[in-house]
C-alpha positions in Angstrom: -9.4 44.7 -11.5 -12.2 43.2 -13.7 -12.2 39.1 -13.9 -10.7 39.3 -17.4 -7.8 41.7 -16.4 -7.4 38.9 -13.4 -7.4 36.1 -15.5 -4.8 37.3 -18.3 -2.8 38.3 -15.0 -2.5 34.7 -14.0 -2.3 33.6 -17.5 0.8 35.8 -17.4 1.8 34.4 -14.2 1.8 31.1 -15.5 3.7 31.2 -18.9 6.2 33.0 -17.0 6.7 30.5 -14.8 6.7 28.0 -17.2 9.5 29.3 -19.4 11.6 29.1 -16.3 10.6 25.7 -15.3 13.1 23.2 -14.6 10.3 20.7 -15.2 8.4 22.3 -18.1 5.2 20.9 -19.6 3.8 22.4 -23.2 0.4 23.4 -21.5 -0.4 24.2 -17.9 -4.0 23.8 -17.1 -5.6 26.8 -15.1 -8.5 25.2 -12.7 -10.5 28.2 -11.4 -11.5 27.6 -7.9 -14.8 28.9 -7.6 -16.4 27.8 -4.5 -18.5 30.5 -2.5 -18.7 32.3 -5.9 -22.1 32.8 -7.5 -23.0 31.5 -11.0 -22.9 35.1 -12.3 -19.1 35.5 -11.5 -18.5 32.4 -13.0 -20.5 33.1 -16.4 -18.3 36.3 -16.3 -15.0 34.8 -16.2 -16.6 32.0 -18.8 -17.1 34.9 -21.6 -13.6 36.0 -20.7 -12.3 32.4 -21.7 -12.3 30.0 -18.4 -14.0 26.8 -19.0 -12.6 24.8 -16.1 -13.9 25.3 -12.5 -13.2 23.4 -9.5 -16.0 23.2 -6.7 -15.7 21.7 -3.0 -18.8 22.0 -1.8 -21.5 19.7 -3.8 -24.9 21.2 -3.1 -23.6 25.0 -4.0 -22.1 23.4 -7.0 -25.1 21.6 -8.0 -27.0 24.9 -8.3 -24.0 26.6 -10.5 -24.0 23.7 -12.6 -27.8 23.9 -13.3 -27.5 27.8 -13.6 -24.7 27.8 -16.7 -25.9 24.5 -18.2 -25.9 26.9 -21.8 -22.1 26.9 -21.2 -19.5 24.5 -22.3 -18.0 24.0 -19.1 -15.5 21.4 -17.5 -16.5 20.4 -13.5 -13.9 19.1 -11.3 -15.0 18.2 -7.8 -12.0 19.0 -5.5 -13.6 18.7 -2.0 -14.0 15.7 0.8 -16.0 13.2 -0.6 -18.9 11.8 1.5 -20.5 8.4 0.4 -24.1 9.9 0.6 -22.7 12.4 -2.2 -21.1 10.1 -4.7 -23.9 9.7 -6.8 -24.6 13.6 -7.7 -20.7 14.1 -8.0 -20.5 11.0 -10.6 -23.7 12.1 -12.4 -22.7 15.7 -12.8 -18.7 16.4 -12.8 -16.3 15.7 -15.2 -13.4 15.3 -13.0 -13.0 13.9 -9.3 -9.6 15.0 -7.9 -9.9 14.2 -4.3 -10.5 10.2 -4.4 -8.3 8.5 -1.5 -10.9 5.9 -0.4 -11.4 2.6 -2.5 -14.8 2.6 -1.1 -15.3 6.0 -2.8 -13.8 5.1 -5.6 -16.2 1.9 -6.2 -19.4 4.2 -5.5 -18.2 6.7 -8.2 -17.4 3.7 -10.9 -20.8 2.1 -9.9 -23.4 5.4 -10.2 -21.5 6.9 -13.2 -24.2 7.1 -16.0 -22.7 5.1 -19.3 -23.8 7.9 -21.5 -21.3 10.1 -19.6 -18.3 7.8 -20.7 -15.5 7.5 -17.8 -14.9 10.0 -14.8 -11.5 11.2 -15.0 -10.1 10.5 -11.6 -6.9 12.1 -9.7 -5.8 10.3 -6.6 -5.4 12.7 -3.4 -2.1 12.2 -2.0 -1.2 13.2 1.5 2.6 14.2 0.4 3.7 15.0 3.5 2.2 12.6 5.6 0.0 14.8 7.8 -2.0 13.3 10.6 -5.0 15.9 10.0 -4.9 15.7 5.9 -6.9 13.7 3.7 -5.3 11.7 1.0 -3.6 8.5 0.3 0.3 8.1 1.9 3.2 8.0 -1.0 3.9 4.5 -0.4 0.2 3.4 -0.4 -0.2 5.4 -4.1 0.9 2.6 -6.5 -1.2 -0.2 -4.9 -4.1 2.2 -4.8 -3.8 3.3 -8.3 -3.7 -0.6 -9.4 -7.2 -1.3 -7.7 -8.5 2.0 -9.3 -7.7 0.9 -12.7 -9.9 -2.2 -12.2 -13.1 0.0 -12.4 -14.2 0.4 -15.8 -16.2 3.8 -15.3 -13.2 5.7 -14.0 -10.6 7.1 -16.1 -7.2 7.5 -13.8 -5.5 10.9 -15.1 -3.2 11.5 -12.3 -2.5 13.1 -8.6 -3.8 15.8 -6.8 -1.5 17.2 -3.6 -2.1 20.0 -0.9 1.4 20.2 0.8 1.6 21.6 4.1 1.0 25.1 4.2 4.2 26.6 5.5 6.3 29.9 4.6 9.2 27.7 4.3 10.4 27.5 0.4 12.7 24.7 0.8 10.1 22.8 2.4 7.6 23.6 -0.1 10.1 22.4 -2.7 10.7 19.1 -1.4 7.1 18.3 -1.3 6.6 19.1 -4.9 9.6 17.4 -5.9 8.4 14.4 -3.9 5.1 14.4 -5.9 6.8 14.9 -9.1 8.6 11.7 -8.6 5.3 9.6 -7.7 3.4 11.2 -10.7 6.2 10.2 -12.9 6.2 6.6 -11.3 2.3 6.4 -12.1 2.5 8.1 -15.5 5.3 5.1 -16.4 2.7 2.4 -15.6 -0.6 3.8 -16.9 -0.8 5.9 -20.3 -3.9 7.7 -19.2 -2.0 9.4 -16.6 -0.9 12.9 -17.7 -2.1 15.3 -14.7 -0.2 16.5 -11.9 -2.5 18.8 -10.1 -0.5 21.1 -7.3 -0.1 24.4 -6.9 -2.5 27.1 -5.9 -2.5 30.8 -5.7 0.5 31.6 -3.4 2.9 28.9 -4.4 1.9 28.4 -8.4 5.0 29.6 -9.6 7.2 27.2 -7.3 4.6 24.1 -8.3 5.1 25.0 -12.0 8.8 25.0 -11.8 8.9 21.8 -10.2 6.7 19.9 -12.6 2.8 21.0 -12.1 0.8 20.4 -15.1 -2.4 22.1 -13.5 -2.5 25.0 -10.9 -5.8 25.4 -9.1 -6.4 28.9 -8.6 -9.1 30.9 -6.5 -8.4 33.6 -4.3 -5.7 35.2 -7.0 -8.7 35.1 -9.7 -11.6 36.2 -7.8 -10.3 37.8 -4.7 -11.3 37.2 -1.2 -13.8 34.5 -1.0 -17.1 35.8 0.4 -18.5 34.1 3.2 -20.8 31.1 2.5 -24.7 31.7 3.7 
């Protein structure tokens, strides 16, 4: 299928899931996860109507951002953040969805160019308390969020979660429900919070049914990822 047809198919899937959702939102944002995809593919996707792209690998992303400066695109950093990468991230991205350490948040805030305005932030939550996964633990979220709010150059927008990779729909649903409850607590405290980033190619229907406002889709849009060089 062409990129355009793939986009239309995913958009239709999102619309269908939204209609049947128990926790509907007016609009679900589709974030195209474009890691390992070349700039030419992203340009094709942009011509087909996508303008929000999520990248995991900084150096690869910077090449694409430079190649596509003629397009009005929104860039989300969604990968692990190393301290020595924060300057480039904060200067070239519009959103960072993987903030889970105060040190990183402070560096992003201090290095954000004033002329670019506030950097949109999602706190990554380790929703299943996995020892091998990054993210703020659920019971630490509110305290962490209060500290994020102290940074003038950051705009707290919500949460990003990556539940345990499981084929058990009940376990998936429980994780999404827990994330929704945390999101609602956060939104009740901070008026800028409007984003619950959860759901990917394999589980976006369930994520939307449980209140996701943004789904991160890669494989279902672009097919199997090429091997990074």
